[in-house]
C-alpha angles and dihedrals in degrees: 000000000000122000105261118190101219093178092056093047089051090048091050090048093051093048090051091052091049091051090050092051092047090050090051090050091048091051093046090052088059092056098094144121093283101110098180125126092246092054090047091052093047088051091049091050090050089053090056089052089052089052094049093047090048092056090046090051092048093048090051090048091051093049090051094045094047090050092053091047089052092049095041103035105019098242 
């Protein structure tokens, strides 16, 4: 069995979750009473960042979960 660093995988997962939460908060901060096109575009861009960080967090979660499955269940 390969040497898997579970602590690093968990750390990577937690960092990815923190980045996702930060992106959500940044997007939320842009939802305000400025109804201009620029404000809307900034909000849309922040939404794309939320999407990208969500994907990264889910990928990190899957890497960690799959490593745990391999260790605990052998697959």
